[in-house]
C-alpha positions as CSV (number, residue, x, y, z in Angstrom):
1,M,109.2,104.7,117.3
2,G,110.7,101.6,118.9
3,I,109.9,98.0,118.5
4,P,108.4,96.7,121.7
5,G,110.0,93.9,123.6
6,A,108.7,90.5,124.1
7,V,106.4,91.5,127.0
8,R,102.8,90.7,126.4
9,Q,100.9,93.9,125.5
10,P,97.6,94.7,127.2
11,R,96.4,96.5,124.0
12,S,95.0,94.8,121.0
13,I,97.6,94.3,118.2
14,V,96.7,95.0,114.6
15,A,99.2,94.1,111.8
16,F,99.2,95.8,108.4
17,D,101.3,94.6,105.5
18,F,102.6,97.7,103.7
19,D,103.2,97.1,100.0
20,G,99.9,96.7,98.1
21,T,97.9,96.9,101.3
22,L,98.5,100.4,102.7
23,T,100.0,101.4,99.3
24,I,98.8,100.9,95.7
25,R,102.1,99.2,94.7
26,D,105.5,97.9,95.8
27,S,107.2,100.8,97.6
28,F,110.7,99.5,97.4
29,T,110.7,99.1,93.6
30,E,109.2,102.6,93.3
31,F,111.8,104.0,95.7
32,L,114.7,102.4,93.7
33,R,113.3,103.7,90.4
34,W,112.8,107.2,91.8
35,R,116.2,107.3,93.3
36,A,118.1,106.0,90.3
37,G,116.3,108.1,87.7
38,P,115.2,106.9,84.3
39,G,118.7,106.3,82.9
40,G,120.1,104.7,86.1
41,W,117.1,102.5,86.5
42,A,117.3,101.2,82.9
43,L,121.0,100.5,83.2
44,G,120.5,98.8,86.5
45,L,117.9,96.5,85.1
46,V,120.2,95.5,82.3
47,R,122.9,94.6,84.8
48,M,120.4,92.6,86.8
49,A,119.3,90.5,83.9
50,P,121.0,87.3,85.3
51,A,119.3,87.8,88.7
52,V,115.9,88.4,86.9
53,A,116.3,85.2,84.9
54,L,117.1,83.3,88.0
55,Y,114.0,84.7,89.7
56,A,111.9,83.6,86.8
57,R,112.9,80.0,87.6
58,D,113.1,79.9,91.4
59,R,110.6,82.8,92.4
60,D,112.9,83.6,95.4
61,R,111.8,87.0,96.4
62,G,114.5,87.4,98.9
63,R,117.2,86.7,96.4
64,I,115.9,89.2,93.8
65,K,115.5,91.8,96.5
66,A,119.1,91.3,97.6
67,A,120.2,91.7,94.0
68,S,118.3,94.9,93.8
69,V,119.9,96.3,96.9
70,K,123.4,95.4,95.7
71,E,122.8,97.0,92.3
72,F,121.1,100.2,93.3
73,L,122.1,100.9,96.9
74,R,125.5,99.2,97.7
75,G,127.9,101.8,99.1
76,V,125.2,104.4,100.0
77,T,125.5,105.7,103.5
78,R,122.9,105.2,106.2
79,Q,122.3,109.0,106.5
80,T,121.9,109.4,102.7
81,L,119.5,106.5,102.4
82,A,117.4,107.8,105.3
83,A,117.3,111.3,103.8
84,D,116.3,109.9,100.4
85,A,113.6,107.8,102.0
86,E,112.2,110.9,103.7
87,R,112.1,112.8,100.4
88,F,110.5,109.9,98.6
89,A,107.8,109.5,101.2
90,D,107.0,113.2,101.1
91,Q,106.7,113.1,97.3
92,A,104.9,109.8,97.0
93,W,102.4,109.9,99.8
94,D,99.5,111.6,98.1
95,R,99.6,109.3,95.0
96,F,100.6,106.2,96.9
97,M,98.5,105.5,100.0
98,R,95.1,103.8,99.7
99,P,92.3,106.0,101.2
100,D,90.3,103.0,102.5
101,A,93.4,101.5,104.2
102,L,94.2,104.8,105.9
103,R,90.6,105.0,107.2
104,A,91.0,101.5,108.7
105,W,94.3,102.4,110.1
106,D,92.8,105.5,111.8
107,D,89.8,103.6,113.0
108,W,92.0,101.1,114.8
109,G,94.0,104.0,116.3
110,R,90.8,105.5,117.7
111,R,90.0,102.1,119.3
112,G,93.3,102.2,121.1
113,A,94.9,99.3,119.2
114,L,98.6,98.9,118.8
115,R,99.2,99.3,115.1
116,V,102.2,97.4,113.6
117,I,103.5,97.5,110.0
118,V,105.0,94.2,109.0
119,T,106.6,94.4,105.6
120,G,109.1,92.7,103.3
121,S,110.5,96.0,102.3
122,P,113.6,97.4,104.1
123,E,112.8,99.1,107.4
124,T,114.9,102.1,106.4
125,T,112.9,103.0,103.3
126,V,109.5,102.4,105.0
127,A,110.3,104.2,108.2
128,P,109.2,107.7,107.0
129,F,105.8,106.3,106.0
130,A,105.5,104.5,109.4
131,Q,106.5,107.7,111.3
132,R,103.9,109.7,109.3
133,L,101.3,107.1,110.1
134,G,102.1,107.1,113.8
135,A,102.8,103.4,113.7
136,D,103.6,101.8,117.1
137,A,106.2,99.5,115.5
138,L,107.8,98.6,112.2
139,L,108.9,95.1,111.4
140,G,110.6,94.7,108.1
141,T,113.7,93.4,106.3
142,Q,116.8,94.9,107.8
143,L,119.8,96.0,105.7
144,V,123.4,95.4,106.7
145,F,125.6,98.5,107.0
146,D,129.4,98.2,107.2
147,A,131.7,99.9,109.8
148,E,131.5,103.2,107.9
149,G,127.7,103.1,107.8
150,R,127.4,102.1,104.1
151,V,125.0,99.6,102.6
152,T,126.8,96.3,102.0
153,G,124.0,94.7,99.9
154,A,123.3,92.0,102.5
155,F,120.4,91.5,104.8
156,A,120.7,91.4,108.6
157,T,117.4,89.4,108.7
158,Q,115.5,87.0,106.5
159,N,113.2,88.6,103.9
160,C,110.2,89.5,106.0
161,R,107.4,87.6,104.3
162,G,105.5,84.4,105.0
163,E,106.5,82.6,108.2
164,E,109.1,85.2,108.8
165,K,106.4,87.8,109.5
166,V,105.0,85.6,112.2
167,R,108.4,84.9,113.6
168,R,109.1,88.7,113.9
169,L,105.8,89.3,115.6
170,R,106.5,86.5,118.1
171,A,109.9,87.9,118.8
172,A,108.4,91.3,119.5
173,Y,105.2,90.3,121.4
174,G,105.7,86.8,122.7
175,D,105.3,83.3,121.3
176,D,101.6,83.3,122.1
177,V,100.9,86.6,120.2
178,R,97.4,86.8,118.8
179,L,96.4,89.7,116.5
180,A,93.0,91.4,116.8
181,A,93.2,91.9,113.0
182,A,95.7,91.6,110.2
183,Y,95.6,92.9,106.6
184,G,97.6,91.7,103.6
185,D,97.4,91.2,99.8
186,T,99.7,88.4,98.8
187,S,100.6,84.8,99.7
188,G,103.4,86.2,101.7
189,D,100.8,87.4,104.3
190,T,99.0,84.1,104.7
191,E,100.8,83.0,107.9
192,M,100.3,86.4,109.5
193,L,96.6,86.4,108.6
194,A,96.2,83.0,110.2
195,I,97.1,84.3,113.7
196,A,94.5,87.1,113.5
197,D,90.9,87.0,114.9
198,A,89.8,89.2,111.9
199,P,92.0,88.5,108.8
200,G,91.6,90.8,105.9
201,F,92.9,89.7,102.5
202,R,92.8,92.3,99.7
203,V,90.1,94.2,101.5
204,F,91.5,97.6,100.5
205,R,91.0,98.6,96.9
206,E,90.7,102.4,96.7
207,R,93.3,104.4,94.8
208,P,94.2,108.0,95.6
């Protein structure tokens, strides 16, 4: 599953936010909690208290996400992280994915649309879900790995929300990209919905 280049696509493009749209809650938080276990999660939250306090003031989602990566994933190898993400997706799928969102996803697939997941979560942790869905592309926040393939705690891209979602879509499909439809559930999806012929805001509500 590769990200298409900037050549204009003949197929309709439909963009889906992931967390809260295709899923019932934030996948990255759930992944970190699952991976750390109850004790590790509680200890990590204590250590993150200063970052949480700062977030309460500035509401910078990118900053708090970076703090979470540093606390819970720094030093983890790319291979280990990918394997853990696979196991999490296998265990979480049935209790995590919205049935009505999956029906819409499948319907667009039957229509021949190019289906793209655009998410603020790290691409590495969402990739197993995207592969299982048969997504044509995954555009998300990218982690930095050092020369030994370990998570550094930094991001290679901006947090993929708000205008960054549109920027990433334009980088993939051209500056004049227009979406046949887009689906999201937060203010971080507003700009993406604005370039869609059929914007869907919080239209999926079913739970597994």
